[in-house]
ZALUMLUM-684084 format. One record per atom (N, C-alpha, C): residue in one letter; x, y, z; residue number from 0. Coordinates in steps of 0.2 Angstrom, whole numbers, plus 5000, padded with zeros to 4 digits. Layout:
N
 rest east north   up  nr
    A    X     Y    Z NUM
...
//
This chain:
141
 rest east north   up  nr
    M 5381  5400 5729   0
    M 5380  5402 5723   0
    M 5386  5400 5720   0
    E 5385  5397 5713   1
    E 5391  5394 5709   1
    E 5393  5400 5705   1
    T 5400  5401 5705   2
    T 5404  5407 5702   2
    T 5405  5404 5694   2
    M 5404  5408 5689   3
    M 5404  5406 5682   3
    M 5412  5408 5680   3
    G 5415  5403 5677   4
    G 5422  5405 5675   4
    G 5420  5409 5669   4
    L 5426  5411 5665   5
    L 5426  5414 5658   5
    L 5424  5410 5653   5
    T 5425  5403 5654   6
    T 5424  5399 5649   6
    T 5417  5398 5648   6
    S 5413  5399 5653   7
    S 5405  5399 5653   7
    S 5402  5405 5651   7
    S 5405  5410 5649   8
    S 5403  5417 5647   8
    S 5403  5417 5639   8
    L 5397  5418 5636   9
    L 5396  5418 5629   9
    L 5401  5425 5626   9
    A 5399  5430 5630  10
    A 5403  5436 5628  10
    A 5411  5435 5628  10
    Y 5413  5430 5632  11
    Y 5420  5429 5632  11
    Y 5422  5424 5626  11
    L 5419  5419 5625  12
    L 5419  5415 5620  12
    L 5419  5418 5612  12
    L 5414  5422 5613  13
    L 5414  5426 5605  13
    L 5420  5430 5604  13
    S 5422  5433 5610  14
    S 5428  5438 5610  14
    S 5434  5434 5608  14
    R 5435  5427 5611  15
    R 5441  5423 5609  15
    R 5440  5421 5603  15
    A 5435  5418 5599  16
    A 5435  5416 5593  16
    A 5436  5423 5589  16
    E 5433  5427 5590  17
    E 5436  5433 5586  17
    E 5442  5436 5585  17
    R 5445  5435 5592  18
    R 5453  5438 5591  18
    R 5457  5432 5587  18
    T 5455  5425 5588  19
    T 5459  5420 5585  19
    T 5457  5421 5578  19
    V 5452  5421 5576  20
    V 5451  5422 5568  20
    V 5453  5429 5566  20
    N 5453  5434 5569  21
    N 5457  5440 5566  21
    N 5465  5439 5566  21
    R 5468  5435 5570  22
    R 5474  5436 5570  22
    R 5476  5432 5563  22
    G 5473  5427 5561  23
    G 5474  5423 5554  23
    G 5472  5429 5550  23
    L 5467  5433 5549  24
    L 5465  5438 5545  24
    L 5470  5443 5544  24
    A 5473  5445 5550  25
    A 5477  5451 5549  25
    A 5485  5448 5546  25
    A 5485  5441 5547  26
    A 5492  5439 5544  26
    A 5491  5439 5536  26
    V 5485  5438 5534  27
    V 5484  5438 5526  27
    V 5485  5446 5524  27
    L 5482  5449 5528  28
    L 5481  5458 5526  28
    L 5489  5461 5527  28
    A 5493  5457 5531  29
    A 5499  5461 5533  29
    A 5504  5462 5526  29
    G 5504  5458 5522  30
    G 5507  5460 5515  30
    G 5506  5465 5513  30
    E 5500  5468 5513  31
    E 5497  5475 5510  31
    E 5497  5481 5515  31
    Q 5500  5479 5521  32
    Q 5500  5483 5527  32
    Q 5493  5486 5528  32
    L 5488  5482 5529  33
    L 5482  5483 5531  33
    L 5479  5481 5537  33
    S 5476  5484 5540  34
    S 5474  5482 5547  34
    S 5467  5478 5545  34
    V 5465  5473 5550  35
    V 5458  5471 5550  35
    V 5452  5477 5549  35
    E 5454  5481 5553  36
    E 5448  5487 5553  36
    E 5449  5491 5546  36
    Q 5454  5492 5544  37
    Q 5454  5496 5537  37
    Q 5452  5491 5532  37
    W 5452  5484 5531  38
    W 5449  5479 5527  38
    W 5442  5480 5528  38
    R 5439  5480 5533  39
    R 5433  5480 5534  39
    R 5429  5487 5532  39
    V 5432  5492 5532  40
    V 5431  5499 5529  40
    V 5431  5498 5521  40
    L 5436  5496 5519  41
    L 5437  5494 5511  41
    L 5431  5489 5508  41
    Q 5430  5483 5512  42
    Q 5426  5479 5509  42
    Q 5419  5481 5510  42
    T 5417  5485 5515  43
    T 5411  5488 5516  43
    T 5410  5493 5509  43
    L 5415  5497 5509  44
    L 5414  5501 5502  44
    L 5414  5498 5496  44
    A 5416  5492 5495  45
    A 5417  5489 5489  45
    A 5410  5488 5486  45
    D 5404  5488 5489  46
    D 5397  5487 5487  46
    D 5395  5494 5481  46
    G 5400  5498 5481  47
    G 5399  5505 5477  47
    G 5394  5510 5480  47
    S 5393  5509 5485  48
    S 5388  5514 5488  48
    S 5392  5519 5494  48
    G 5390  5525 5493  49
    G 5395  5529 5498  49
    G 5392  5528 5504  49
    Y 5396  5530 5509  50
    Y 5392  5529 5517  50
    Y 5395  5535 5521  50
    S 5389  5537 5524  51
    S 5391  5544 5528  51
    S 5395  5539 5533  51
    M 5400  5544 5537  52
    M 5404  5541 5542  52
    M 5400  5538 5548  52
    G 5394  5540 5550  53
    G 5390  5537 5555  53
    G 5388  5530 5553  53
    D 5385  5530 5546  54
    D 5383  5523 5544  54
    D 5389  5518 5544  54
    L 5395  5521 5541  55
    L 5401  5517 5541  55
    L 5402  5515 5547  55
    A 5403  5519 5553  56
    A 5405  5517 5559  56
    A 5401  5511 5562  56
    E 5394  5511 5560  57
    E 5389  5507 5562  57
    E 5390  5501 5559  57
    T 5391  5501 5552  58
    T 5392  5494 5549  58
    T 5399  5490 5550  58
    V 5403  5494 5552  59
    V 5411  5490 5552  59
    V 5412  5490 5560  59
    L 5408  5492 5564  60
    L 5407  5490 5571  60
    L 5415  5494 5574  60
    I 5415  5501 5572  61
    I 5422  5504 5574  61
    I 5418  5511 5578  61
    P 5422  5513 5583  62
    P 5418  5519 5586  62
    P 5420  5525 5581  62
    H 5416  5531 5581  63
    H 5417  5536 5576  63
    H 5423  5539 5576  63
    P 5425  5541 5582  64
    P 5433  5544 5582  64
    P 5438  5540 5579  64
    T 5438  5533 5581  65
    T 5443  5528 5577  65
    T 5442  5527 5571  65
    L 5435  5528 5569  66
    L 5435  5526 5561  66
    L 5437  5533 5557  66
    T 5436  5540 5560  67
    T 5439  5546 5557  67
    T 5446  5546 5555  67
    K 5449  5543 5560  68
    K 5457  5541 5559  68
    K 5458  5536 5554  68
    I 5455  5530 5554  69
    I 5456  5526 5549  69
    I 5454  5529 5542  69
    V 5449  5532 5541  70
    V 5447  5534 5535  70
    V 5453  5540 5532  70
    D 5454  5544 5537  71
    D 5459  5549 5536  71
    D 5465  5546 5533  71
    R 5468  5541 5535  72
    R 5474  5537 5533  72
    R 5472  5534 5527  72
    L 5465  5531 5525  73
    L 5465  5528 5519  73
    L 5464  5532 5513  73
    V 5462  5539 5515  74
    V 5461  5544 5511  74
    V 5469  5546 5509  74
    E 5474  5546 5513  75
    E 5480  5549 5512  75
    E 5484  5543 5508  75
    S 5482  5537 5508  76
    S 5484  5532 5504  76
    S 5481  5532 5497  76
    G 5476  5535 5496  77
    G 5472  5535 5490  77
    G 5468  5529 5489  77
    L 5465  5526 5494  78
    L 5462  5519 5495  78
    L 5454  5521 5494  78
    V 5452  5527 5497  79
    V 5446  5530 5498  79
    V 5445  5536 5497  79
    Y 5440  5540 5496  80
    Y 5439  5547 5495  80
    Y 5433  5549 5497  80
    R 5432  5555 5500  81
    R 5426  5558 5502  81
    R 5423  5562 5498  81
    G 5417  5562 5496  82
    G 5413  5566 5491  82
    G 5406  5568 5495  82
    H 5403  5572 5491  83
    H 5397  5574 5492  83
    H 5390  5569 5490  83
    D 5386  5568 5494  84
    D 5381  5563 5493  84
    D 5377  5567 5487  84
    P 5376  5563 5481  85
    P 5372  5566 5476  85
    P 5364  5568 5477  85
    A 5361  5565 5483  86
    A 5355  5567 5485  86
    A 5355  5572 5489  86
    D 5361  5572 5492  87
    D 5361  5578 5497  87
    D 5367  5581 5498  87
    R 5369  5587 5494  88
    R 5375  5590 5494  88
    R 5378  5592 5501  88
    R 5374  5592 5505  89
    R 5377  5595 5513  89
    R 5381  5589 5515  89
    R 5380  5582 5513  90
    R 5381  5577 5517  90
    R 5387  5574 5513  90
    V 5392  5573 5518  91
    V 5399  5569 5516  91
    V 5398  5562 5516  91
    V 5401  5558 5510  92
    V 5401  5552 5510  92
    V 5407  5550 5509  92
    V 5409  5543 5510  93
    V 5416  5540 5509  93
    V 5414  5535 5504  93
    Y 5419  5536 5498  94
    Y 5418  5530 5493  94
    Y 5425  5525 5492  94
    L 5425  5521 5490  95
    L 5430  5516 5488  95
    L 5434  5519 5482  95
    A 5440  5520 5482  96
    A 5444  5523 5475  96
    A 5445  5517 5471  96
    D 5447  5517 5466  97
    D 5450  5513 5461  97
    D 5455  5510 5464  97
    R 5460  5514 5467  98
    R 5466  5510 5470  98
    R 5464  5505 5475  98
    G 5459  5507 5480  99
    G 5456  5503 5485  99
    G 5453  5496 5482  99
    A 5450  5497 5476 100
    A 5447  5491 5474 100
    A 5452  5487 5471 100
    Q 5457  5489 5467 101
    Q 5463  5485 5465 101
    Q 5465  5482 5471 101
    L 5467  5485 5477 102
    L 5470  5482 5483 102
    L 5465  5476 5485 102
    L 5459  5476 5486 103
    L 5453  5472 5487 103
    L 5455  5466 5482 103
    G 5456  5467 5476 104
    G 5457  5463 5471 104
    G 5464  5458 5472 104
    R 5469  5461 5474 105
    R 5476  5457 5476 105
    R 5474  5453 5482 105
    L 5470  5455 5487 106
    L 5468  5451 5493 106
    L 5464  5445 5492 106
    D 5460  5446 5487 107
    D 5455  5441 5486 107
    D 5457  5433 5487 107
    A 5463  5431 5483 108
    A 5465  5424 5483 108
    A 5467  5422 5491 108
    G 5472  5428 5494 109
    G 5473  5426 5501 109
    G 5468  5425 5506 109
    L 5462  5429 5505 110
    L 5456  5429 5509 110
    L 5452  5423 5508 110
    A 5452  5421 5502 111
    A 5449  5415 5500 111
    A 5451  5408 5503 111
    E 5458  5409 5502 112
    E 5462  5403 5504 112
    E 5462  5403 5513 112
    Y 5462  5408 5517 113
    Y 5460  5408 5523 113
    Y 5453  5406 5525 113
    H 5449  5408 5521 114
    H 5442  5405 5523 114
    H 5442  5398 5522 114
    R 5445  5395 5517 115
    R 5445  5388 5515 115
    R 5450  5385 5521 115
    H 5455  5388 5524 116
    H 5458  5386 5530 116
    H 5453  5385 5536 116
    L 5449  5390 5537 117
    L 5444  5389 5543 117
    L 5440  5383 5542 117
    E 5437  5382 5535 118
    E 5433  5377 5533 118
    E 5436  5371 5535 118
    R 5442  5370 5533 119
    R 5447  5362 5534 119
    R 5447  5362 5541 119
    V 5448  5366 5545 120
    V 5449  5367 5553 120
    V 5443  5364 5556 120
    Y 5438  5370 5554 121
    Y 5431  5368 5558 121
    Y 5426  5364 5555 121
    G 5426  5363 5548 122
    G 5422  5359 5544 122
    G 5417  5365 5540 122
    S 5416  5364 5534 123
    S 5411  5368 5529 123
    S 5406  5369 5532 123
    E 5402  5363 5534 124
    E 5394  5365 5536 124
    E 5395  5368 5543 124
    P 5398  5365 5548 125
    P 5399  5370 5554 125
    P 5400  5377 5554 125
    T 5405  5378 5549 126
    T 5407  5385 5547 126
    T 5401  5390 5545 126
    R 5397  5387 5540 127
    R 5391  5389 5537 127
    R 5387  5391 5543 127
    R 5384  5386 5547 128
    R 5380  5386 5552 128
    R 5381  5391 5557 128
    L 5388  5392 5559 129
    L 5390  5396 5564 129
    L 5389  5403 5561 129
    M 5392  5403 5555 130
    M 5390  5412 5552 130
    M 5382  5413 5553 130
    Q 5379  5410 5551 131
    Q 5371  5410 5551 131
    Q 5368  5410 5558 131
    E 5370  5407 5563 132
    E 5368  5408 5569 132
    E 5371  5414 5572 132
    L 5377  5416 5571 133
    L 5379  5422 5574 133
    L 5376  5428 5571 133
    S 5374  5427 5564 134
    S 5371  5433 5561 134
    S 5364  5433 5564 134
    D 5360  5427 5566 135
    D 5353  5427 5569 135
    D 5354  5430 5576 135
    L 5359  5428 5579 136
    L 5360  5432 5586 136
    L 5360  5438 5586 136
    A 5365  5442 5583 137
    A 5365  5449 5582 137
    A 5359  5452 5580 137
    D 5355  5449 5575 138
    D 5349  5452 5573 138
    D 5343  5452 5578 138
    K 5343  5446 5583 139
    K 5338  5446 5587 139
    K 5340  5450 5594 139
    L 5346  5451 5595 140
    L 5349  5455 5601 140
    L 5348  5462 5600 140
//
């Protein structure tokens, strides 16, 4: 039986690509002392919807206990706030604060430049295709 090396593992290759891309993303975010995980939370909340912690954890791909610590830090920094769901006052939801929206605005140019860098290195069309194929893969699994 032939042994498969790491480089023939889809899971390994996806993890390697994610780590490489996130290193560059972290460099863009470092100027604002923001982690990739914190950015994902802020970016998700930017749609204006309030998210329960469970929904937010699922969306940003962060385990619930870790997300609680991240949101606590973001609340302390005034970037997000917790409030009650207008449809169900018993339910607590997280919202993007004005300060968080301003931070995302300051990051826009750097993030756009990083995306252009990825497209220069990998190609615009291959980047678009890869993003679509990864989205399709996740949806089908």
